[in-house]
C-alpha positions, -999 to +999 in steps of 0.1 A: +758-273-561+727-297-565+731-334-556+729-362-582+719-398-580+743-420-599+742-456-612+748-471-577+710-466-572+701-488-602+681-518-591+687-509-554+663-479-551+665-475-514+642-447-506+656-436-472+669-404-489+634-394-500+620-395-466+644-369-453+643-345-483+627-312-471+617-301-506+605-334-522+629-331-552+631-369-558+616-385-589+610-422-594+620-443-624+613-480-627+646-490-612+663-459-598+656-424-584+668-391-596+670-356-582+656-324-599+685-300-600+664-269-599+644-281-569+673-293-548+683-268-522+717-283-516+711-292-480+728-326-483+706-344-458+699-371-483+735-380-490+743-398-458+709-417-459+718-436-489+732-471-480+749-475-514+764-440-516+745-433-548+740-395-540+769-371-545+773-334-552+772-327-589+808-317-588+820-351-577+835-376-602+808-401-594+782-376-608+799-378-643+772-383-669+745-387-643+738-349-640+720-349-673+702-381-665+688-366-633+678-334-651+661-351-680+642-377-661+632-355-631+611-337-657+591-367-668+591-393-639+566-390-610+575-372-578+581-394-548+582-381-512+577-411-490+598-441-482+585-472-499+597-506-508+608-509-544+626-542-545+630-571-520+658-567-495+677-597-510+674-581-545+686-547-532+716-562-513+726-582-544+726-552-568+743-530-542+775-549-546+777-545-583+798-514-593+790-508-630+752-509-636+746-483-663+735-509-688+707-518-666+693-483-664+656-481-674+640-450-689+606-461-678+589-441-650+582-455-616+547-458-600+551-426-579+527-422-550 
């Protein structure tokens, strides 16, 4: 049961999860992260690190439609294995309160490391 990053990550992109991942299975988009399902070892250490609860098991209802997004974009976005600042704290906190963000999803890759 791999873990999935869902829409709660969009425009927040806290990277606390990346820092604890023992297998570096996170990939960076312009405004969110995804997990490569074939690289995830299902350890779950990333899940409690996310301050907006954007990481869930792929069997969770919150993963609906995001499993395919994670798979597709983890194959083309750059790998990220270190915590970094993506947006200002004020910007992250503003977007963390918004529930439905899928219309803001960007297919563009992030900068990577």
